[in-house]
HTML snippet that shows the backbone in 3Dmol.js (N, CA, C, O; Angstrom):
<script src="https://3Dmol.org/build/3Dmol-min.js"></script>
<div id="view" style="width:600px;height:400px;position:relative"></div>
<script>
const pdb = `
ATOM      1  N   MET A   1       0.823  -1.193   0.000  1.00  0.00           N
ATOM      2  CA  MET A   1       0.000   0.000   0.000  1.00  0.00           C
ATOM      3  C   MET A   1       0.868   1.258   0.000  1.00  0.00           C
ATOM      4  O   MET A   1       0.593   2.213  -0.726  1.00  0.00           O
ATOM      5  N   LYS A   2       1.942   1.246   0.841  1.00  0.00           N
ATOM      6  CA  LYS A   2       2.825   2.409   0.881  1.00  0.00           C
ATOM      7  C   LYS A   2       3.509   2.622  -0.459  1.00  0.00           C
ATOM      8  O   LYS A   2       3.698   3.760  -0.888  1.00  0.00           O
ATOM      9  N   ILE A   3       3.874   1.550  -1.111  1.00  0.00           N
ATOM     10  CA  ILE A   3       4.531   1.654  -2.416  1.00  0.00           C
ATOM     11  C   ILE A   3       3.561   2.253  -3.431  1.00  0.00           C
ATOM     12  O   ILE A   3       3.945   3.096  -4.242  1.00  0.00           O
ATOM     13  N   TYR A   4       2.318   1.821  -3.384  1.00  0.00           N
ATOM     14  CA  TYR A   4       1.300   2.327  -4.303  1.00  0.00           C
ATOM     15  C   TYR A   4       1.106   3.834  -4.109  1.00  0.00           C
ATOM     16  O   TYR A   4       1.058   4.573  -5.092  1.00  0.00           O
ATOM     17  N   ILE A   5       0.995   4.293  -2.886  1.00  0.00           N
ATOM     18  CA  ILE A   5       0.806   5.718  -2.595  1.00  0.00           C
ATOM     19  C   ILE A   5       2.041   6.512  -3.006  1.00  0.00           C
ATOM     20  O   ILE A   5       1.929   7.585  -3.600  1.00  0.00           O
ATOM     21  N   THR A   6       3.224   5.978  -2.687  1.00  0.00           N
ATOM     22  CA  THR A   6       4.469   6.649  -3.075  1.00  0.00           C
ATOM     23  C   THR A   6       4.574   6.766  -4.587  1.00  0.00           C
ATOM     24  O   THR A   6       4.954   7.819  -5.098  1.00  0.00           O
ATOM     25  N   LEU A   7       4.251   5.720  -5.296  1.00  0.00           N
ATOM     26  CA  LEU A   7       4.286   5.731  -6.754  1.00  0.00           C
ATOM     27  C   LEU A   7       3.274   6.731  -7.313  1.00  0.00           C
ATOM     28  O   LEU A   7       3.575   7.456  -8.262  1.00  0.00           O
ATOM     29  N   LEU A   8       2.104   6.771  -6.743  1.00  0.00           N
ATOM     30  CA  LEU A   8       1.070   7.710  -7.183  1.00  0.00           C
ATOM     31  C   LEU A   8       1.504   9.158  -6.965  1.00  0.00           C
ATOM     32  O   LEU A   8       1.323   9.991  -7.852  1.00  0.00           O
ATOM     33  N   VAL A   9       2.067   9.469  -5.812  1.00  0.00           N
ATOM     34  CA  VAL A   9       2.557  10.816  -5.513  1.00  0.00           C
ATOM     35  C   VAL A   9       3.692  11.180  -6.450  1.00  0.00           C
ATOM     36  O   VAL A   9       3.746  12.303  -6.952  1.00  0.00           O
ATOM     37  N   TRP A  10       4.598  10.247  -6.693  1.00  0.00           N
ATOM     38  CA  TRP A  10       5.721  10.495  -7.599  1.00  0.00           C
ATOM     39  C   TRP A  10       5.232  10.776  -9.017  1.00  0.00           C
ATOM     40  O   TRP A  10       5.735  11.698  -9.661  1.00  0.00           O
ATOM     41  N   MET A  11       4.274  10.014  -9.516  1.00  0.00           N
ATOM     42  CA  MET A  11       3.736  10.229 -10.865  1.00  0.00           C
ATOM     43  C   MET A  11       3.024  11.576 -10.956  1.00  0.00           C
ATOM     44  O   MET A  11       3.145  12.273 -11.963  1.00  0.00           O
ATOM     45  N   TYR A  12       2.292  11.943  -9.922  1.00  0.00           N
ATOM     46  CA  TYR A  12       1.596  13.224  -9.911  1.00  0.00           C
ATOM     47  C   TYR A  12       2.589  14.378  -9.921  1.00  0.00           C
ATOM     48  O   TYR A  12       2.384  15.365 -10.628  1.00  0.00           O
ATOM     49  N   SER A  13       3.660  14.266  -9.145  1.00  0.00           N
ATOM     50  CA  SER A  13       4.648  15.340  -9.082  1.00  0.00           C
ATOM     51  C   SER A  13       5.389  15.486 -10.404  1.00  0.00           C
ATOM     52  O   SER A  13       5.816  16.592 -10.736  1.00  0.00           O
ATOM     53  N   MET A  14       5.555  14.438 -11.151  1.00  0.00           N
ATOM     54  CA  MET A  14       6.222  14.507 -12.446  1.00  0.00           C
ATOM     55  C   MET A  14       5.357  15.226 -13.478  1.00  0.00           C
ATOM     56  O   MET A  14       5.883  15.804 -14.429  1.00  0.00           O
ATOM     57  N   SER A  15       4.039  15.196 -13.300  1.00  0.00           N
ATOM     58  CA  SER A  15       3.145  15.822 -14.275  1.00  0.00           C
ATOM     59  C   SER A  15       2.955  17.315 -14.023  1.00  0.00           C
ATOM     60  O   SER A  15       2.391  18.009 -14.869  1.00  0.00           O
ATOM     61  N   ILE A  16       3.411  17.821 -12.886  1.00  0.00           N
ATOM     62  CA  ILE A  16       3.294  19.242 -12.572  1.00  0.00           C
ATOM     63  C   ILE A  16       4.370  19.989 -13.332  1.00  0.00           C
ATOM     64  O   ILE A  16       5.546  19.627 -13.281  1.00  0.00           O
ATOM     65  N   SER A  17       3.966  21.028 -14.036  1.00  0.00           N
ATOM     66  CA  SER A  17       4.951  21.814 -14.782  1.00  0.00           C
ATOM     67  C   SER A  17       4.934  23.253 -14.289  1.00  0.00           C
ATOM     68  O   SER A  17       3.909  23.762 -13.836  1.00  0.00           O
ATOM     69  N   ALA A  18       6.080  23.891 -14.387  1.00  0.00           N
ATOM     70  CA  ALA A  18       6.203  25.274 -13.933  1.00  0.00           C
ATOM     71  C   ALA A  18       5.622  26.226 -14.975  1.00  0.00           C
ATOM     72  O   ALA A  18       5.493  25.884 -16.151  1.00  0.00           O
ATOM     73  N   GLN A  19       5.278  27.424 -14.520  1.00  0.00           N
ATOM     74  CA  GLN A  19       4.782  28.454 -15.420  1.00  0.00           C
ATOM     75  C   GLN A  19       5.920  28.904 -16.329  1.00  0.00           C
ATOM     76  O   GLN A  19       7.074  28.978 -15.905  1.00  0.00           O
ATOM     77  N   GLN A  20       5.588  29.202 -17.573  1.00  0.00           N
ATOM     78  CA  GLN A  20       6.602  29.654 -18.517  1.00  0.00           C
ATOM     79  C   GLN A  20       7.138  31.014 -18.100  1.00  0.00           C
ATOM     80  O   GLN A  20       6.430  31.818 -17.492  1.00  0.00           O
ATOM     81  N   ALA A  21       8.398  31.259 -18.435  1.00  0.00           N
ATOM     82  CA  ALA A  21       9.006  32.557 -18.148  1.00  0.00           C
ATOM     83  C   ALA A  21       8.312  33.638 -18.965  1.00  0.00           C
ATOM     84  O   ALA A  21       7.909  33.404 -20.104  1.00  0.00           O
ATOM     85  N   ILE A  22       8.176  34.816 -18.381  1.00  0.00           N
ATOM     86  CA  ILE A  22       7.527  35.929 -19.070  1.00  0.00           C
ATOM     87  C   ILE A  22       8.531  36.584 -20.006  1.00  0.00           C
ATOM     88  O   ILE A  22       9.669  36.855 -19.623  1.00  0.00           O
ATOM     89  N   ASP A  23       8.101  36.834 -21.229  1.00  0.00           N
ATOM     90  CA  ASP A  23       8.955  37.486 -22.220  1.00  0.00           C
ATOM     91  C   ASP A  23       9.061  38.982 -21.933  1.00  0.00           C
ATOM     92  O   ASP A  23       8.139  39.593 -21.393  1.00  0.00           O
ATOM     93  N   THR A  24      10.200  39.557 -22.304  1.00  0.00           N
ATOM     94  CA  THR A  24      10.413  40.998 -22.170  1.00  0.00           C
ATOM     95  C   THR A  24      10.353  41.635 -23.551  1.00  0.00           C
ATOM     96  O   THR A  24      10.984  41.160 -24.495  1.00  0.00           O
ATOM     97  N   ILE A  25       9.591  42.709 -23.654  1.00  0.00           N
ATOM     98  CA  ILE A  25       9.476  43.463 -24.898  1.00  0.00           C
ATOM     99  C   ILE A  25      10.123  44.817 -24.683  1.00  0.00           C
ATOM    100  O   ILE A  25       9.811  45.521 -23.723  1.00  0.00           O
ATOM    101  N   TYR A  26      11.024  45.176 -25.582  1.00  0.00           N
ATOM    102  CA  TYR A  26      11.702  46.469 -25.512  1.00  0.00           C
ATOM    103  C   TYR A  26      11.044  47.423 -26.506  1.00  0.00           C
ATOM    104  O   TYR A  26      10.850  47.078 -27.672  1.00  0.00           O
ATOM    105  N   ALA A  27      10.704  48.615 -26.041  1.00  0.00           N
ATOM    106  CA  ALA A  27      10.048  49.605 -26.889  1.00  0.00           C
ATOM    107  C   ALA A  27      10.685  50.971 -26.647  1.00  0.00           C
ATOM    108  O   ALA A  27      11.369  51.178 -25.645  1.00  0.00           O
ATOM    109  N   ASN A  28      10.454  51.897 -27.573  1.00  0.00           N
ATOM    110  CA  ASN A  28      10.947  53.268 -27.399  1.00  0.00           C
ATOM    111  C   ASN A  28       9.960  54.248 -28.014  1.00  0.00           C
ATOM    112  O   ASN A  28       8.886  53.858 -28.471  1.00  0.00           O
ATOM    113  N   ASP A  29      10.334  55.526 -28.022  1.00  0.00           N
ATOM    114  CA  ASP A  29       9.426  56.560 -28.517  1.00  0.00           C
ATOM    115  C   ASP A  29       9.652  56.896 -29.988  1.00  0.00           C
ATOM    116  O   ASP A  29       9.038  57.834 -30.497  1.00  0.00           O
ATOM    117  N   GLN A  30      10.508  56.163 -30.679  1.00  0.00           N
ATOM    118  CA  GLN A  30      10.792  56.448 -32.081  1.00  0.00           C
ATOM    119  C   GLN A  30      10.165  55.438 -33.036  1.00  0.00           C
ATOM    120  O   GLN A  30       9.942  55.752 -34.205  1.00  0.00           O
ATOM    121  N   LYS A  31       9.882  54.243 -32.559  1.00  0.00           N
ATOM    122  CA  LYS A  31       9.288  53.208 -33.404  1.00  0.00           C
ATOM    123  C   LYS A  31       8.144  52.531 -32.675  1.00  0.00           C
ATOM    124  O   LYS A  31       8.155  52.418 -31.449  1.00  0.00           O
ATOM    125  N   ASN A  32       7.160  52.081 -33.434  1.00  0.00           N
ATOM    126  CA  ASN A  32       6.077  51.283 -32.882  1.00  0.00           C
ATOM    127  C   ASN A  32       6.473  49.815 -32.931  1.00  0.00           C
ATOM    128  O   ASN A  32       7.069  49.360 -33.907  1.00  0.00           O
ATOM    129  N   VAL A  33       6.145  49.082 -31.885  1.00  0.00           N
ATOM    130  CA  VAL A  33       6.359  47.635 -31.853  1.00  0.00           C
ATOM    131  C   VAL A  33       4.997  46.986 -32.103  1.00  0.00           C
ATOM    132  O   VAL A  33       4.049  47.203 -31.349  1.00  0.00           O
ATOM    133  N   ALA A  34       4.913  46.194 -33.164  1.00  0.00           N
ATOM    134  CA  ALA A  34       3.659  45.510 -33.494  1.00  0.00           C
ATOM    135  C   ALA A  34       3.643  44.151 -32.809  1.00  0.00           C
ATOM    136  O   ALA A  34       4.591  43.375 -32.926  1.00  0.00           O
ATOM    137  N   LEU A  35       2.560  43.871 -32.096  1.00  0.00           N
ATOM    138  CA  LEU A  35       2.381  42.596 -31.407  1.00  0.00           C
ATOM    139  C   LEU A  35       1.194  41.874 -32.035  1.00  0.00           C
ATOM    140  O   LEU A  35       0.088  42.412 -32.088  1.00  0.00           O
ATOM    141  N   PHE A  36       1.429  40.655 -32.507  1.00  0.00           N
ATOM    142  CA  PHE A  36       0.389  39.861 -33.142  1.00  0.00           C
ATOM    143  C   PHE A  36      -0.022  38.713 -32.232  1.00  0.00           C
ATOM    144  O   PHE A  36       0.816  38.089 -31.581  1.00  0.00           O
ATOM    145  N   PHE A  37      -1.323  38.444 -32.198  1.00  0.00           N
ATOM    146  CA  PHE A  37      -1.881  37.407 -31.344  1.00  0.00           C
ATOM    147  C   PHE A  37      -2.667  36.416 -32.186  1.00  0.00           C
ATOM    148  O   PHE A  37      -3.121  36.768 -33.275  1.00  0.00           O
ATOM    149  N   PRO A  38      -2.843  35.174 -31.710  1.00  0.00           N
ATOM    150  CA  PRO A  38      -3.540  34.160 -32.500  1.00  0.00           C
ATOM    151  C   PRO A  38      -5.041  34.422 -32.661  1.00  0.00           C
ATOM    152  O   PRO A  38      -5.658  33.916 -33.598  1.00  0.00           O
ATOM    153  N   LYS A  39      -5.619  35.193 -31.773  1.00  0.00           N
ATOM    154  CA  LYS A  39      -7.041  35.557 -31.835  1.00  0.00           C
ATOM    155  C   LYS A  39      -7.156  37.072 -31.670  1.00  0.00           C
ATOM    156  O   LYS A  39      -6.225  37.701 -31.167  1.00  0.00           O
ATOM    157  N   PRO A  40      -8.266  37.666 -32.078  1.00  0.00           N
ATOM    158  CA  PRO A  40      -8.419  39.121 -31.926  1.00  0.00           C
ATOM    159  C   PRO A  40      -8.325  39.578 -30.471  1.00  0.00           C
ATOM    160  O   PRO A  40      -8.722  38.862 -29.552  1.00  0.00           O
ATOM    161  N   ILE A  41      -7.794  40.777 -30.286  1.00  0.00           N
ATOM    162  CA  ILE A  41      -7.603  41.350 -28.953  1.00  0.00           C
ATOM    163  C   ILE A  41      -8.928  41.880 -28.417  1.00  0.00           C
ATOM    164  O   ILE A  41      -9.639  42.619 -29.098  1.00  0.00           O
ATOM    165  N   ARG A  42      -9.244  41.493 -27.196  1.00  0.00           N
ATOM    166  CA  ARG A  42     -10.426  42.015 -26.518  1.00  0.00           C
ATOM    167  C   ARG A  42     -10.056  43.165 -25.583  1.00  0.00           C
ATOM    168  O   ARG A  42     -10.799  44.139 -25.457  1.00  0.00           O
ATOM    169  N   GLN A  43      -8.881  43.039 -24.922  1.00  0.00           N
ATOM    170  CA  GLN A  43      -8.471  44.060 -23.969  1.00  0.00           C
ATOM    171  C   GLN A  43      -6.961  44.042 -23.819  1.00  0.00           C
ATOM    172  O   GLN A  43      -6.344  42.977 -23.827  1.00  0.00           O
ATOM    173  N   GLY A  44      -6.361  45.229 -23.681  1.00  0.00           N
ATOM    174  CA  GLY A  44      -4.932  45.359 -23.448  1.00  0.00           C
ATOM    175  C   GLY A  44      -4.677  46.455 -22.427  1.00  0.00           C
ATOM    176  O   GLY A  44      -5.194  47.564 -22.556  1.00  0.00           O
ATOM    177  N   ILE A  45      -3.880  46.144 -21.414  1.00  0.00           N
ATOM    178  CA  ILE A  45      -3.642  47.082 -20.317  1.00  0.00           C
ATOM    179  C   ILE A  45      -2.143  47.136 -20.025  1.00  0.00           C
ATOM    180  O   ILE A  45      -1.496  46.100 -19.878  1.00  0.00           O
ATOM    181  N   THR A  46      -1.595  48.351 -19.942  1.00  0.00           N
ATOM    182  CA  THR A  46      -0.215  48.516 -19.507  1.00  0.00           C
ATOM    183  C   THR A  46      -0.214  48.954 -18.050  1.00  0.00           C
ATOM    184  O   THR A  46      -1.175  49.554 -17.567  1.00  0.00           O
ATOM    185  N   GLY A  47       0.874  48.646 -17.360  1.00  0.00           N
ATOM    186  CA  GLY A  47       0.962  48.949 -15.941  1.00  0.00           C
ATOM    187  C   GLY A  47       1.450  50.347 -15.622  1.00  0.00           C
ATOM    188  O   GLY A  47       1.404  50.764 -14.465  1.00  0.00           O
ATOM    189  N   ALA A  48       1.920  51.088 -16.633  1.00  0.00           N
ATOM    190  CA  ALA A  48       2.426  52.441 -16.399  1.00  0.00           C
ATOM    191  C   ALA A  48       2.035  53.327 -17.579  1.00  0.00           C
ATOM    192  O   ALA A  48       1.884  52.856 -18.707  1.00  0.00           O
ATOM    193  N   SER A  49       1.876  54.603 -17.297  1.00  0.00           N
ATOM    194  CA  SER A  49       1.390  55.532 -18.317  1.00  0.00           C
ATOM    195  C   SER A  49       2.432  55.870 -19.376  1.00  0.00           C
ATOM    196  O   SER A  49       2.071  56.400 -20.427  1.00  0.00           O
ATOM    197  N   HIS A  50       3.719  55.584 -19.141  1.00  0.00           N
ATOM    198  CA  HIS A  50       4.719  55.886 -20.161  1.00  0.00           C
ATOM    199  C   HIS A  50       4.829  54.770 -21.214  1.00  0.00           C
ATOM    200  O   HIS A  50       5.633  54.878 -22.140  1.00  0.00           O
ATOM    201  N   PHE A  51       4.042  53.719 -21.082  1.00  0.00           N
ATOM    202  CA  PHE A  51       3.874  52.709 -22.128  1.00  0.00           C
ATOM    203  C   PHE A  51       2.451  52.828 -22.652  1.00  0.00           C
ATOM    204  O   PHE A  51       1.498  52.908 -21.877  1.00  0.00           O
ATOM    205  N   VAL A  52       2.313  52.840 -23.980  1.00  0.00           N
ATOM    206  CA  VAL A  52       0.988  52.957 -24.588  1.00  0.00           C
ATOM    207  C   VAL A  52       0.785  51.778 -25.528  1.00  0.00           C
ATOM    208  O   VAL A  52       1.578  51.566 -26.447  1.00  0.00           O
ATOM    209  N   PHE A  53      -0.273  51.013 -25.300  1.00  0.00           N
ATOM    210  CA  PHE A  53      -0.633  49.897 -26.162  1.00  0.00           C
ATOM    211  C   PHE A  53      -1.965  50.232 -26.817  1.00  0.00           C
ATOM    212  O   PHE A  53      -2.977  50.383 -26.133  1.00  0.00           O
ATOM    213  N   THR A  54      -1.967  50.349 -28.140  1.00  0.00           N
ATOM    214  CA  THR A  54      -3.190  50.683 -28.850  1.00  0.00           C
ATOM    215  C   THR A  54      -3.617  49.514 -29.732  1.00  0.00           C
ATOM    216  O   THR A  54      -2.787  48.804 -30.300  1.00  0.00           O
ATOM    217  N   TYR A  55      -4.911  49.336 -29.830  1.00  0.00           N
ATOM    218  CA  TYR A  55      -5.499  48.314 -30.690  1.00  0.00           C
ATOM    219  C   TYR A  55      -6.881  48.814 -31.088  1.00  0.00           C
ATOM    220  O   TYR A  55      -7.422  49.718 -30.452  1.00  0.00           O
ATOM    221  N   ASN A  56      -7.447  48.237 -32.124  1.00  0.00           N
ATOM    222  CA  ASN A  56      -8.743  48.670 -32.625  1.00  0.00           C
ATOM    223  C   ASN A  56      -9.849  48.153 -31.703  1.00  0.00           C
ATOM    224  O   ASN A  56     -10.117  46.952 -31.660  1.00  0.00           O
ATOM    225  N   ARG A  57     -10.475  49.046 -30.981  1.00  0.00           N
ATOM    226  CA  ARG A  57     -11.532  48.664 -30.037  1.00  0.00           C
ATOM    227  C   ARG A  57     -12.888  48.508 -30.723  1.00  0.00           C
ATOM    228  O   ARG A  57     -13.789  47.867 -30.183  1.00  0.00           O
ATOM    229  N   GLU A  58     -13.030  49.087 -31.903  1.00  0.00           N
ATOM    230  CA  GLU A  58     -14.308  49.013 -32.622  1.00  0.00           C
ATOM    231  C   GLU A  58     -14.433  47.730 -33.438  1.00  0.00           C
ATOM    232  O   GLU A  58     -15.490  47.099 -33.457  1.00  0.00           O
ATOM    233  N   LYS A  59     -13.349  47.349 -34.110  1.00  0.00           N
ATOM    234  CA  LYS A  59     -13.348  46.134 -34.915  1.00  0.00           C
ATOM    235  C   LYS A  59     -12.210  45.250 -34.411  1.00  0.00           C
ATOM    236  O   LYS A  59     -11.045  45.649 -34.439  1.00  0.00           O
ATOM    237  N   GLU A  60     -12.553  44.058 -33.953  1.00  0.00           N
ATOM    238  CA  GLU A  60     -11.543  43.177 -33.387  1.00  0.00           C
ATOM    239  C   GLU A  60     -10.485  42.830 -34.431  1.00  0.00           C
ATOM    240  O   GLU A  60     -10.803  42.428 -35.550  1.00  0.00           O
ATOM    241  N   GLN A  61      -9.207  42.995 -34.037  1.00  0.00           N
ATOM    242  CA  GLN A  61      -8.092  42.662 -34.905  1.00  0.00           C
ATOM    243  C   GLN A  61      -7.066  41.848 -34.126  1.00  0.00           C
ATOM    244  O   GLN A  61      -7.120  41.760 -32.899  1.00  0.00           O
ATOM    245  N   TYR A  62      -6.142  41.262 -34.856  1.00  0.00           N
ATOM    246  CA  TYR A  62      -5.164  40.354 -34.278  1.00  0.00           C
ATOM    247  C   TYR A  62      -3.888  41.045 -33.795  1.00  0.00           C
ATOM    248  O   TYR A  62      -3.003  40.374 -33.264  1.00  0.00           O
ATOM    249  N   PHE A  63      -3.770  42.339 -33.957  1.00  0.00           N
ATOM    250  CA  PHE A  63      -2.528  43.012 -33.594  1.00  0.00           C
ATOM    251  C   PHE A  63      -2.783  44.303 -32.839  1.00  0.00           C
ATOM    252  O   PHE A  63      -3.859  44.897 -32.913  1.00  0.00           O
ATOM    253  N   GLY A  64      -1.747  44.717 -32.102  1.00  0.00           N
ATOM    254  CA  GLY A  64      -1.753  45.992 -31.396  1.00  0.00           C
ATOM    255  C   GLY A  64      -0.386  46.626 -31.531  1.00  0.00           C
ATOM    256  O   GLY A  64       0.584  45.957 -31.889  1.00  0.00           O
ATOM    257  N   LEU A  65      -0.306  47.916 -31.245  1.00  0.00           N
ATOM    258  CA  LEU A  65       0.950  48.653 -31.356  1.00  0.00           C
ATOM    259  C   LEU A  65       1.379  49.156 -29.991  1.00  0.00           C
ATOM    260  O   LEU A  65       0.564  49.653 -29.214  1.00  0.00           O
ATOM    261  N   LEU A  66       2.657  49.023 -29.706  1.00  0.00           N
ATOM    262  CA  LEU A  66       3.216  49.435 -28.430  1.00  0.00           C
ATOM    263  C   LEU A  66       4.250  50.531 -28.655  1.00  0.00           C
ATOM    264  O   LEU A  66       5.091  50.430 -29.548  1.00  0.00           O
ATOM    265  N   GLN A  67       4.179  51.571 -27.842  1.00  0.00           N
ATOM    266  CA  GLN A  67       5.171  52.637 -27.873  1.00  0.00           C
ATOM    267  C   GLN A  67       5.493  53.025 -26.430  1.00  0.00           C
ATOM    268  O   GLN A  67       4.663  52.871 -25.534  1.00  0.00           O
ATOM    269  N   ALA A  68       6.723  53.535 -26.218  1.00  0.00           N
ATOM    270  CA  ALA A  68       7.155  53.828 -24.847  1.00  0.00           C
ATOM    271  C   ALA A  68       7.893  55.148 -24.775  1.00  0.00           C
ATOM    272  O   ALA A  68       8.439  55.638 -25.764  1.00  0.00           O
ATOM    273  N   LYS A  69       7.896  55.708 -23.583  1.00  0.00           N
ATOM    274  CA  LYS A  69       8.718  56.866 -23.247  1.00  0.00           C
ATOM    275  C   LYS A  69       9.655  56.429 -22.126  1.00  0.00           C
ATOM    276  O   LYS A  69       9.377  55.442 -21.445  1.00  0.00           O
ATOM    277  N   PRO A  70      10.765  57.149 -21.920  1.00  0.00           N
ATOM    278  CA  PRO A  70      11.705  56.728 -20.870  1.00  0.00           C
ATOM    279  C   PRO A  70      11.020  56.589 -19.505  1.00  0.00           C
ATOM    280  O   PRO A  70      10.165  57.394 -19.136  1.00  0.00           O
ATOM    281  N   GLY A  71      11.414  55.564 -18.779  1.00  0.00           N
ATOM    282  CA  GLY A  71      10.852  55.315 -17.448  1.00  0.00           C
ATOM    283  C   GLY A  71      11.195  53.911 -16.987  1.00  0.00           C
ATOM    284  O   GLY A  71      11.930  53.180 -17.651  1.00  0.00           O
ATOM    285  N   THR A  72      10.656  53.557 -15.856  1.00  0.00           N
ATOM    286  CA  THR A  72      10.923  52.243 -15.275  1.00  0.00           C
ATOM    287  C   THR A  72      10.174  51.154 -16.036  1.00  0.00           C
ATOM    288  O   THR A  72       9.240  51.431 -16.788  1.00  0.00           O
ATOM    289  N   GLU A  73      10.599  49.919 -15.827  1.00  0.00           N
ATOM    290  CA  GLU A  73       9.924  48.812 -16.509  1.00  0.00           C
ATOM    291  C   GLU A  73       8.507  48.648 -15.980  1.00  0.00           C
ATOM    292  O   GLU A  73       8.183  49.072 -14.871  1.00  0.00           O
ATOM    293  N   SER A  74       7.678  48.026 -16.798  1.00  0.00           N
ATOM    294  CA  SER A  74       6.281  47.836 -16.445  1.00  0.00           C
ATOM    295  C   SER A  74       5.819  46.495 -17.017  1.00  0.00           C
ATOM    296  O   SER A  74       6.637  45.614 -17.279  1.00  0.00           O
ATOM    297  N   ASN A  75       4.532  46.347 -17.205  1.00  0.00           N
ATOM    298  CA  ASN A  75       4.011  45.114 -17.776  1.00  0.00           C
ATOM    299  C   ASN A  75       2.851  45.398 -18.721  1.00  0.00           C
ATOM    300  O   ASN A  75       2.245  46.469 -18.686  1.00  0.00           O
ATOM    301  N   LEU A  76       2.556  44.419 -19.561  1.00  0.00           N
ATOM    302  CA  LEU A  76       1.424  44.477 -20.487  1.00  0.00           C
ATOM    303  C   LEU A  76       0.615  43.215 -20.292  1.00  0.00           C
ATOM    304  O   LEU A  76       1.162  42.112 -20.305  1.00  0.00           O
ATOM    305  N   LEU A  77      -0.674  43.370 -20.112  1.00  0.00           N
ATOM    306  CA  LEU A  77      -1.594  42.252 -19.985  1.00  0.00           C
ATOM    307  C   LEU A  77      -2.576  42.355 -21.146  1.00  0.00           C
ATOM    308  O   LEU A  77      -3.258  43.368 -21.297  1.00  0.00           O
ATOM    309  N   THR A  78      -2.649  41.312 -21.962  1.00  0.00           N
ATOM    310  CA  THR A  78      -3.541  41.310 -23.119  1.00  0.00           C
ATOM    311  C   THR A  78      -4.451  40.096 -23.033  1.00  0.00           C
ATOM    312  O   THR A  78      -4.007  38.988 -22.736  1.00  0.00           O
ATOM    313  N   ILE A  79      -5.737  40.324 -23.298  1.00  0.00           N
ATOM    314  CA  ILE A  79      -6.725  39.251 -23.293  1.00  0.00           C
ATOM    315  C   ILE A  79      -7.324  39.170 -24.690  1.00  0.00           C
ATOM    316  O   ILE A  79      -7.760  40.180 -25.242  1.00  0.00           O
ATOM    317  N   THR A  80      -7.345  37.972 -25.259  1.00  0.00           N
ATOM    318  CA  THR A  80      -7.939  37.796 -26.579  1.00  0.00           C
ATOM    319  C   THR A  80      -9.397  37.379 -26.439  1.00  0.00           C
ATOM    320  O   THR A  80      -9.857  37.033 -25.350  1.00  0.00           O
ATOM    321  N   ASN A  81     -10.122  37.416 -27.564  1.00  0.00           N
ATOM    322  CA  ASN A  81     -11.558  37.154 -27.471  1.00  0.00           C
ATOM    323  C   ASN A  81     -11.897  35.691 -27.154  1.00  0.00           C
ATOM    324  O   ASN A  81     -13.060  35.379 -26.898  1.00  0.00           O
ATOM    325  N   ASP A  82     -10.911  34.792 -27.164  1.00  0.00           N
ATOM    326  CA  ASP A  82     -11.168  33.419 -26.739  1.00  0.00           C
ATOM    327  C   ASP A  82     -10.853  33.211 -25.252  1.00  0.00           C
ATOM    328  O   ASP A  82     -10.904  32.089 -24.749  1.00  0.00           O
ATOM    329  N   GLY A  83     -10.524  34.318 -24.549  1.00  0.00           N
ATOM    330  CA  GLY A  83     -10.306  34.267 -23.108  1.00  0.00           C
ATOM    331  C   GLY A  83      -8.882  33.976 -22.679  1.00  0.00           C
ATOM    332  O   GLY A  83      -8.616  33.889 -21.481  1.00  0.00           O
ATOM    333  N   LYS A  84      -7.958  33.823 -23.614  1.00  0.00           N
ATOM    334  CA  LYS A  84      -6.571  33.569 -23.242  1.00  0.00           C
ATOM    335  C   LYS A  84      -5.892  34.867 -22.826  1.00  0.00           C
ATOM    336  O   LYS A  84      -6.170  35.937 -23.366  1.00  0.00           O
ATOM    337  N   VAL A  85      -4.992  34.744 -21.851  1.00  0.00           N
ATOM    338  CA  VAL A  85      -4.313  35.904 -21.282  1.00  0.00           C
ATOM    339  C   VAL A  85      -2.829  35.827 -21.637  1.00  0.00           C
ATOM    340  O   VAL A  85      -2.200  34.778 -21.495  1.00  0.00           O
ATOM    341  N   TYR A  86      -2.281  36.945 -22.098  1.00  0.00           N
ATOM    342  CA  TYR A  86      -0.868  37.048 -22.443  1.00  0.00           C
ATOM    343  C   TYR A  86      -0.260  38.154 -21.590  1.00  0.00           C
ATOM    344  O   TYR A  86      -0.807  39.253 -21.503  1.00  0.00           O
ATOM    345  N   SER A  87       0.878  37.856 -20.961  1.00  0.00           N
ATOM    346  CA  SER A  87       1.518  38.805 -20.067  1.00  0.00           C
ATOM    347  C   SER A  87       2.970  38.994 -20.482  1.00  0.00           C
ATOM    348  O   SER A  87       3.683  38.025 -20.741  1.00  0.00           O
ATOM    349  N   TYR A  88       3.401  40.245 -20.542  1.00  0.00           N
ATOM    350  CA  TYR A  88       4.765  40.569 -20.949  1.00  0.00           C
ATOM    351  C   TYR A  88       5.350  41.615 -20.010  1.00  0.00           C
ATOM    352  O   TYR A  88       4.624  42.430 -19.442  1.00  0.00           O
ATOM    353  N   ILE A  89       6.672  41.585 -19.855  1.00  0.00           N
ATOM    354  CA  ILE A  89       7.386  42.656 -19.164  1.00  0.00           C
ATOM    355  C   ILE A  89       7.784  43.677 -20.223  1.00  0.00           C
ATOM    356  O   ILE A  89       8.231  43.309 -21.309  1.00  0.00           O
ATOM    357  N   LEU A  90       7.622  44.951 -19.908  1.00  0.00           N
ATOM    358  CA  LEU A  90       7.957  46.030 -20.844  1.00  0.00           C
ATOM    359  C   LEU A  90       9.148  46.820 -20.311  1.00  0.00           C
ATOM    360  O   LEU A  90       9.206  47.159 -19.129  1.00  0.00           O
ATOM    361  N   LYS A  91      10.096  47.107 -21.200  1.00  0.00           N
ATOM    362  CA  LYS A  91      11.239  47.940 -20.833  1.00  0.00           C
ATOM    363  C   LYS A  91      11.476  48.961 -21.935  1.00  0.00           C
ATOM    364  O   LYS A  91      11.263  48.692 -23.117  1.00  0.00           O
ATOM    365  N   TYR A  92      11.920  50.137 -21.515  1.00  0.00           N
ATOM    366  CA  TYR A  92      12.300  51.173 -22.470  1.00  0.00           C
ATOM    367  C   TYR A  92      13.744  50.932 -22.902  1.00  0.00           C
ATOM    368  O   TYR A  92      14.626  50.710 -22.073  1.00  0.00           O
ATOM    369  N   SER A  93      13.967  50.980 -24.214  1.00  0.00           N
ATOM    370  CA  SER A  93      15.327  50.825 -24.728  1.00  0.00           C
ATOM    371  C   SER A  93      15.448  51.537 -26.057  1.00  0.00           C
ATOM    372  O   SER A  93      16.518  51.531 -26.665  1.00  0.00           O
TER     373      SER A  93
END
`;
const viewer = $3Dmol.createViewer("view");
viewer.addModel(pdb, "pdb");
viewer.setStyle({}, {cartoon: {color: "spectrum"}});
viewer.zoomTo();
viewer.render();
</script>
């Protein structure tokens, strides 16, 4: 019985996977960075006002544009219309 429980716990622990590392996107105030997603964007939010993420709110599209001004790093949270969430770290460069 102990072997069975130990084996079961071991198999369960092997199936647990860690969260993927968050990608970093570098942006500046001279060029727009285009971000493409597999489904149309429903919502996009930046964590600081010196990063601006724009996308078409009237007609759902698969891409958005990111621009930045000098400042500390922040984050971008994007939700597509199928409910998937994408999170990125933003840095000015």
